[in-house]
N, C-alpha and C positions, 0 to 999 in steps of 0.2 A: 364796328367796334369802337367807334369814337365819334363824338360830336361835341363841338364847342363853338360858340360864336360870341366873341367879346362885344362886337359892335351892336348886337341885338339884345344883350343882357339889359333887363330893365324895361323892355317893351311893355307898355301898359295895356291891360285889357285884351291881350292877344289870345285868340282861339283858333287853332289850326287842327287839322285832322289827326296828326300824330302826337301833338303836345297833349299831355294829360295833366289834370289838376292835382295838386298836392292833396294826399289823403292821409288819414290816420289808420287805415285798414291793417297795415303791418303790425302796429302795436295792438290794435283792437282785437285782432284775430290770432295773436301769437299763441304758441304752445304754452301750457302750464299757467295760463292767465287765471284770475279768480274765477272759481266755479269749476275749473279743470285742473287745479293744482294739487288734488288729493291723490293722484296716481303715483305709483312707486317711482316711475321714471322722472318725476318732478322733485323728488326728495334730494336736495343738494348735500345732505349729510352722507349720502351713499357715494361710492366711487363711480366714475364714468362707466366702468365695466358692468357694475351692478345695475345702473340705471338703463344702460343699453339692453341688458338682458331682460329687464322688466318691460321695456317698450316692445321688444321683439316678441316676447311671450304674450303680450296683449293684442297682437295683430291677428286678424282672421286671414285665412289663406287668400280669399278673394280681394283683400286690401293690399296685398304685397306687390303684385305686378306694377301697379300705378306708382308705388314708391320707388321702384327701380327703373322707371321710364322717364327719360328727359322730355321736357316740353309736352307732358301728357295733356292731350286735348288739342295739340297743334304740332306743327313740324313733322307731319307724317305719322303721329301717334293718334289713335282713335279717341282717347279720353274715356271717361271724364277726368277732370283734374284730380290730382292725388291727395286730396284732403281727406281726413278721417274725423268726421264731425263728432262721433261718439267719444273720441279721445281728446277732442279739442285741438287736433293737429291741423294747421292750415296747409294748403297746397304749397309746394315748394318747386320752383322752376330750376332744373338743372339745364343750363344751356346758354347762359350769357356769354357773349364774346367781348374781349377787351384787348384786341391786337395792338392798337395804338390809341386807345381811349375806350371808355365804356360805351358799348354799342346799345344804347337805350334811347327812348324818347326824351325830349325835353319835358320839364315839369313847370307848371304855372302855379306860383304861390299867390293866392288872392290877397292874403294879409299884407304882403309887401307890394302887390300889383307888379310882380316881377317874374320873368321866365328864365329858368336855368337850364342850360344845355351843357353836357359833359365836355371837359377839356379834350380836344383832339390834337394828337401829336403827329409828326411826320410818320410815314410808313416805316416798318422795321428795316427795310433796306437802307433807308436814310439813317436810322439809328445805328445800324452797322457801320455806315460810312463815317459816322462821328467818332467811333472808337472811344466813346466816353462812358465808362462804366458807372460813374457817379450819376450821370444823367439818366441812365437806364434805371437805376435804383429810385431816383426821384420820380420818374414817370410812373413806376410801379406803385410808389407810395400815393401819388395823386390819384391813380386809378382805383386803388384799394379804398381810400377814404371816400372818393366820390361814389363808388359802388355802394358803400354802406349808406350814404346819405340818400342816394337815389332809390335804393331799396326801401328805406324807411318812408320815403315820400310817395311810394307807389308807382315809380316809373315802370314802363313796360319795355319789352324787347321791341326793337325798331322795325325789324323785317316783318312784312305781312305774312310771309311763308311760315314764320315761327308760331303763328296763331296769336302773337303779341301778348303773351302772358306777362304778369308782373315779374320783373327780373328777380333772380336769385343772387346769391353771393359767391357763386363759383364762376370764375372767369375762364373760359376756354381759350387760354393763351398763357404764355407766349408760344409762338411757333418756332421751334428750334431745329427743324429739319435742315439738311445741308443743301446748299445750292450745288448740286452734283453735276448739273448740266445746264448750260445757258438757255436751253429751249424750254425748261420747265415753266409752266404757266403761273406758278405761285412764288417766283423768286422775289417779288416785291414784299412778300409776307415774312421773309426770314432775313436775319442780319447779313449772312454772307456764305462763303464757301468753306470757312475754316471751323473745325469742331471746337477749338478752344475759344475762339471769338464768340461763336454761338452759345457755348456753354456758360461763359461769363455773362453774356446777355441774359440767358435764362435764369441764372442764379440771382443776378442783381434785380431783375424785374420781379422775380418771385419773392425775394426778401422784402422789397419795398411794398409789394402788394399785400402780402399775408400778415406782416407784423406792423403794429402801430404803437407809437409811444403813448397813446391814450390808454391802452390796456395791454400790459405785458403778459397777462395770463391767458388771453383768448386770441384766436385768429380773427383778423379783420375781414378777410375774404380768402378764397381758395384759388391758388394758381393751378391751372390744369394744362400742363404742357403737352404739345402735340407736334407731330402725329407719330406714334410709336409703332413701327420704325421702318427705316429704309423706304420712306414714301417720298418720291420725287418724280412721279410720272402721272400725267392726267389722261392723255389720249394719243399715245405715240406707238409706232412700230406694230400697228394692228392690235394694240392692247388698250384697255382703259384702266383707270385706277381701281375699278371694282373687280376686275378679274386678273390683274397683273400679279405674277408670282416673281418677286425679286429674289434672284439667286445671288447670294452674297457670301463670300468666303469669310472664315474666321478672322483672317488678317485684316480684311477691310472693315468688318464690324468693329474690331478692336481699334483700328487706326482712325476710322472716319465716322461710322454711324452710331457708336455707343458713347464716346467721350462726353458730348454735350449733355446727354441724359444723366450720366453719373454726376457731373458738376451740378446740375440743377436739382436732382433728387437728393443726393447725399450732402453736398455742401449748401445748396439753397433750400433744402427741406421742403420742396414742392409737395403739396398734399393731393394733387390731382394729376392724372395722366389720361390722354385720349389715345386709344389704339386706332390704327389706320385702316383704310379700305383694303390695301394690298395684302398678299400673302408674303411671308418671308421663308424662303427655302421649303416651300410646300405647305406651310401652315398659315392659314389666315391669322393675321396678327391679333385679332380679337378672340381667337380660340387657340392661341399658341402656348402650350405648356412650357416651351423653351423660354419665350419672352417673359412669361409669368414667373418662372424660376429665377430669371435674372433680376427682375424688378423686386419681387417679394422675398426671394431667397438671398441672392448675392448682395443686393443693396438694401435689404431690410425695409422696403417701402411698405408703409402701413395705411396709406391713404386710399382714395377711391380711383377706379379706372372706368371711364366712360367710352363707349364706342363713338366713332364718328357717325354721322347721321346715315342710317341705312347699312352700316357695315356688318351688323349681326345678320341681317337678311342676306348679305353677300356670301356669308359662310356656306349657305346651302344653294342659293340661287345663282351665284356667279362662280364661286370657287368649286362648288360641288364637293366640298369637303365632307359633308354629311348629306343625307337624303331629304330630311324634313325640317320644318321650322322648329318643331319641338326639340329635335336633336341639336339644331343650331343654337337654340336658347341655352341648352345644357352644356354644349361644347364651349360656349362663351363664359358661362358663369362658374364652371368648375375651376377649382384651384385659384380663385381670386383673379382670373384673367380679365373679366369684364363685369363690373358691378352694376353699371347703369347702361341701359340700352337706349340710344337715341334712335328711335324707330318704334315699330309695332310688334316685334317678335316676342319680347318678354310679355307684353300686354296680352297677346293672343295665345301664346304657346308655352310659357314657362311652367305653369302649373301642370299642363299636359305632359311636359317633359319629365317633371318630377314623378308624376303618376306612372309614366311608362318606365321609369327606372334609369333614365339617361343621366340624371344627376340626383342629388339628395337634398333633403330639407336642410342639412348642415351647409351645403354649398350656398343655398339661398340665404341662410342666416348670416353666413360670412359676408355676403354682398351687402346685406342690411347693416352689418356692423361697420364695414368700411365706409359706407356712404352716410348713414344716419349718425355715425360717430363724429363726423366732421361738423354736423349741425350742433352737437353738444360742444365741440371745441370752439365754435363761434358764439356760444352763449345763447343759443336759440331756445333752450329748454330751462334757462335759469331766470330768476327774478331780475327785472330790468332796472329797478330803481337806482342801483349803484353801479350799473354797467355803463361806462363811458361810450361804448360802441352802440348802445341802444339810444344814445342821446346826441347823435351827430346831426347838426342842423343842415338844411339844404343850402345854406349860405356858404358852405365849404366848397360848393361846386363852382368851377370856373372862376376862382378868385384871381385877382390881379397877378399874384405870384405864380399861380398855375399857368395862366396864359403867357406870362413872360418866359416860363420854362419851355413852353411849346415853341415860342418864337426863337429862343436860344437854340433849341434842338434843331430847328430848321436852318438857322445860320451855320451851326456847327457841321451840318451834313453836306454842305456844298463842297464839291471837289473840283479844284482847278487843275485841269489836265494839260493845258497848253497855253503858253503866253509868249509867243514869238514877238521879239522886238518891243516887249512891254506894251503891247496894244491895250492891255488892261492894267489898271482900271480905266474906264471911259471918263472922258472929261465932261463935266456938266456944261450945258449950253450947246451941245453938239446937235447936228442934224442926223437923227437916227431913224433908220427904217427897220421896223420889226417885221419879220417875215416868217411864216410857217404855221402849221396847224395848231400850235399851242400858244399863239400870241394872246388869244382871248380865253385861255383855258381856266376852268374853275373846277369842275367835277374831276377831270383827269389828274389834277394836282393832289387830290385827296386820296387817290388810289382805290383800295377795296376794303371790305369789312368795316364799313362805317355806319353809324346810326343817323340820328337827326342832326345834320350840320347846322342848318339855319332854322329859326323859329317858324318860318313860313313854308317849311318842307322843300325848299329849293336850294340852290347853291349861290343865290344872289349875294349872300353876305361874304363870299369868298372873293377877295380881290384878284383881278386878272393880272398877268404879267404886264400887259400894256398900261394898265392904270398905275401900277406900282413904279414902273420905269419912267412913265411920264412925270410922275410927282418928283422924282429925283433929278430929272433932266431939266433943272431950273434954267430958264432963259434959252432953252433950245427948242427944237422941233422934233416931235416923235410921231411917226406915222406907223400904221400897221395894216398888213394884209396877209391873209392866211396862205394864199397861193394854191393850196390843196388840202385835202383832209389827211388824216393819219393813214388810212388804209385804201382810199379810193384811187381810181385811175384817171379821173378827170383833170386835165391840164388847162382848163379854160381860165383858171386864175393866175396862170404863169405870167401873162402879159402885164397884169397890174403889179405883180411882185417885181418883175424886172424893171418896170417904170419907177417904182418906189425906190429900188436900189440905185437907179441912175440919178435920182434926185437927192440922194443922201450922201453924207460924209462917211458914214459907217453903217454896216448892215449887221444886225443881230438876228440870227435865225434860231427859231425855237421848234425843234423837231423831236421825234422820238416815237414812243409807243403809247398804248392805252389799253384799257380793259377789252377793247375789241380785238386786240392782238394776243395779249397774254392774260390769262385769267384762270380761276379755278375751273376745272373740267376741260381746259383748253391749253395745250402746249403750242409753242411755235414750231414751225418747220424750218424757218430761216432765222438767222440772227442779224441779217441786214436791216437797214431802215425799210419799213414796209411801204406799200403803195408806190407813189411816184415821187417820194421825198428826195431820193438821190437825183432824179432828173431836175427837180426844183433847185437843188444846190448848183448843178451844172449851169442851169439857165441864169441864175442870179450871179454866180461867180464870173460869168462872161462880161459883166459890167466893170470888173476890175477894181471894185471897191474893197477896202479892208473888211474882213468878215469875222464875226464871232459866233460860235455855236453854243446854245444852251440845250442840253439834252433833258427830256422828260421821259423817264423810263423806270421799269422795275428791273427786269433782266438786262444783261449787257447788250450793247448795240455795236456791231462791227461797221466801221466807216470805210475801211480800205483806202483806196487812193483819194477819197474825198477828205481824208485827214489833212491833205495838203491844201485844201481850199480855204482852211480857216487859220487865222493867226492866233485866235484864242478859243478855248473850249472849256466849258463848265458842265459838269454832270450834276443835275439837281435831283435826279431820281423822281420819286413822287413826294414832294416836300410838304404836303399838307396844306391846311387852310391859311397858314402864314407863309407859304412857299414863295409867293410872288414878291413879298417884301424881302425875303432872304436872297432871291435871285437878283433883284434890283440892287440891293446893298452890296452884293458881291461884284456885280458889274461895275459899280461906281466907286468901289474901294471903301465903302463905309461899313463893311461887315468886319467888326473887330475880332470875330471868332472864326475867320476863315482858316481852315486847316484840316478839312476832311480828307480821308484816304479811301482808296478803292476797297470795297469789301469782297471783291471777286476779281478774277482774271478776265480781261477783255481779249478774247481770242479773235483771230481772223475769221472771215465768213466761212471759209472752207472747213472749219472745225466740224461742222455738222455732217460733212461727207465722210469723216474718219471714225465716227463713233455712233453706235446705236444708243438712243436714250435708255433703252431697256438693259444695257450693259452697266451693271452697278459697280464693277471693279474700277478702282482709281488708278492702279499701276500695272495694268495688264501688259505683259511682255508682248512686243510686236506692235504696240501703239506708242503715241507720243506722251501718254499719261494724261491724267485729269488733275486740275487744280494746280496752284502754284507749287504744291509739295512735290509733284511728279512731272508736270508738263515740261517737255523739252523743246517744244516748237517756238516759233516767233509769236510775240504778243503785240497787241496794239497798246495796251496799258497793263501794267503788272498789278497784282494784288498788293495792297498797301501803298500804292503810288498816289501822290498828291502834291501839288505845288503850293506856293504861298506868294503873297506880295512883299514879304520880308524874307530874311535869310536866318538860318539857324546853324549852330555848331553843336555837335554831340561828342562827348568824350567820357571815357571811363578811367577810373584809377586802378582798375584791376590788373594785377600782373598775371602771367599765365597761371592757371588753376590746376592743382593736382587733387583729384577726388577719388575716393575709394568706393567702388561699386558694392562692396560688402557692408557698407554703412548706409543707413537711411538718412542721407545728408540733406540739408537745406542750405543753399548758397545765396547770399545777398549780392546783388550787382548794383553798385551806385553809379548813376549816370548823370552827368552834368549837361544841362541843355541851356544854351545861351541864344537869345535873340540878337543876332549880329547886324540886323538891318535897321531900317529907319521908321518902321511902323509896328503897331501892336498886332499880334497874331497868335495862333495856336499851333502847337506841334504835337505829334504823336511819336513817342519813343517805343520801338518794337524790339523784342529780343527773340531771335530764332536760334534753334539748335541746328547746326549745319551737318548734312550728311546722315547716313544711317541705313538700316535695313528694315523693310516691311515685307515679311514673308518671302515668297519666291518671285515677287514682282519687280518692277523697275525700282532702282534705288531711290531713297528719299533725297531730295535736293535740300530742303530745309523744312522746319516745322516751328510755327509760332508757339512760344512758351510763356511770354509775358508782354504786357503793353501798358502804357500810361499816357493820357493826354494832358498837356499843360498849356496854360495861357500866360503869355509873357509880353510885357511892354518892350519897346525898343531899348536895347542895351541891358535888359534884365536877364538874370540867369537863375536857375534853380537846380537842385539835385534831387533826383527821384531814386528811391531804392526799390528795385525789383527783385523777386526771388525766383530761383529755379531749384528743382529737387531732383533726386535720383531718377524718379519716373520720367522726367523730361529728357534724360539722356538714354532712355531705353530703346532698344530695337524691338521689333515685333516679329515673332516666329510665324510660320505658316499656320500653326495651331491657334494663333491669336494671343499667345503668352507674351509678356513683356520681360525682357532680360537686359541687364546692364553688363556690358562687356569691356574688358581692358582694351585700350587703344587710344589713339589721338583723335580729337574732334575740336570743335570750336563753337563759340557763341557769336552770332552777328548782332550787333546793336546798331540800329539804323532808324532813320525817319522815313524809310521807303523811297527816298530820293538819293541825293548825293552824300548826305552826311552819314557816316558809318564808322564803327569801331569794331575790331575783331578781338575777341578774348580767346586765346588758345587754351585748350583743356586736355589734360592727360588723365585718363581713367585707369585705375588699377583694379585688380581682382575681377570677379565675375559673380553675378547673382541673378536668380529669377526674381523679378520685382513683383509681378502680378500674374496670377493664373487666370486665363480666360475661363468664363466670360466676363470677369471683372476687368476693368480697364484702367 
């Protein structure tokens, strides 16, 4: 989903397998071009609805399945590509990914003798740990504009599996699923465990990606949020994502699984949704009348819905919801549930399903309206001469400003978890031993869902931690030895690691996870450090040298007693192509943007013995609860926790509040944040509503309702205004309804550490705020 390489921009005469030359085919083969502009759907004096009707009426039955198939001709679809030559309609690829950058090839511009690769950001878990909503919007804007430029230039999808078609303008992202369990293999792809955090992430990325100041009338690209819904299991408890039936109560849908979607659909105006592989309460999500009614009825969603790849096939082949592929095609397309099939079912069986009476021509026309209508919204059937978004040069890709934004995002994502005796920052000129399987990491830093990172199809342009740390350790000595691999059991490298530690003044261990441990289609069974990494810690610690740990990971890692082996701990997650620079600057105290906070709870290792992954309830009675909202047990690190090299104070001017539940109030909370330390740094102000009821389950401990990241020089202060509403004070009934009830509660204003202020709140009256399934 992303590729960018500053150091290789401008490589002359470069030709590699996946880099493609800039072409003019997008313009040359566009719809309604001269010679094909006489059709009714090209007449811009007509309304969009009239033009769509003209286009759909012009289609022959055998042309329709290809138009409703993603990656037609590749990615599991039989093809041919979905162009309609007689109407002058070019093929369009539904299926580009943009999780943390545009997942495309690089393009070579012969006129400039320059190669452009899309800007790559840190993984979404890092973006979550930054708690910076303005950065999320900026990333979305960069991805949206680069998508346009790369589409115009003829860039292709990066993965060979996709068939490498020319990219489209719909980005299958962001991923706003909830980190419901630390074992989930895709925790690196989502911001965190909190619905509000994930929802604001989805909203901000979507707004940046879809809307452009270049053209206020048209969509720049399409945000396709995924995976709808309750999708947080790959291969656990004897189930796979393809056959898992998620049983989720209304109270948990209302409290946990629906809120991020409403924020992104209603507030962010996302125009695309991807339904997931799993079933929800007995209905495959891509054939769920209930989910369709929520999306299109309750939230008035008018965009398109695509299946995840192969999910329509799962309707009959894995879930056995219907008996045949023709029935599956119709179960998916009816009621606007799934408009685009990423797979071969629509191609092979949709017309058969209509003929057999499982669905109607009207159902098919509705899917065409939802999907093709967005192509009109992006100006793909309009004259291009005065369209700014048809004239985006390739030079907007990977600009200096965009690359700086990626570097800033990496720096902001670093979370300082421990700093005993101020061991950090390190002093330059030290004798440092770098030890661990990630000391020479490059690929692992980038995470997953990436396209062409380097012009030469390698990861050689990604600086390793050893290289970055050595550069900053001016006048010192920096050695490195891996000691072991991430997952292996070979301890033959321990001796060299122990010797290096013995010769050093300080040890920096780089440990953690990789795609070999956590990945799409693969959950973890343990949340410990894998392989023999814990044994490596023990062996190195025996030398008695001061030790700092840098974690590289997506999902959380439980350290247990090994926490005591380290004086300092930094969680870098999967920080992207500039991650090594961010890690090194944080270690040496030259990161002016340090201030990340944990986007999820770090549980002890025995958490996995107390919960089945397939249990989707968050506050089941008889358990310790899941997530910071309900979990009552011990933690290694809390959601929202993060330290700094400076200090901050937080204060509010609010006196105790009295609010009336019978009024749809909005309350502003002014928070003054001051950097009381001696160095520049960042702080995150969080507001939680404390206490409450969520159905018949464990009581709510607290719920995030607002947050804001600030950047302050030493001695500087600022006041931020955060808002809370009646909805934020609501309880949730077992039926999933939200009610505001008279009584006493409070707002906790905190930085996730020691700075905090409590605002008492008295609620009067009572009212039902929202009826389920709205949230």
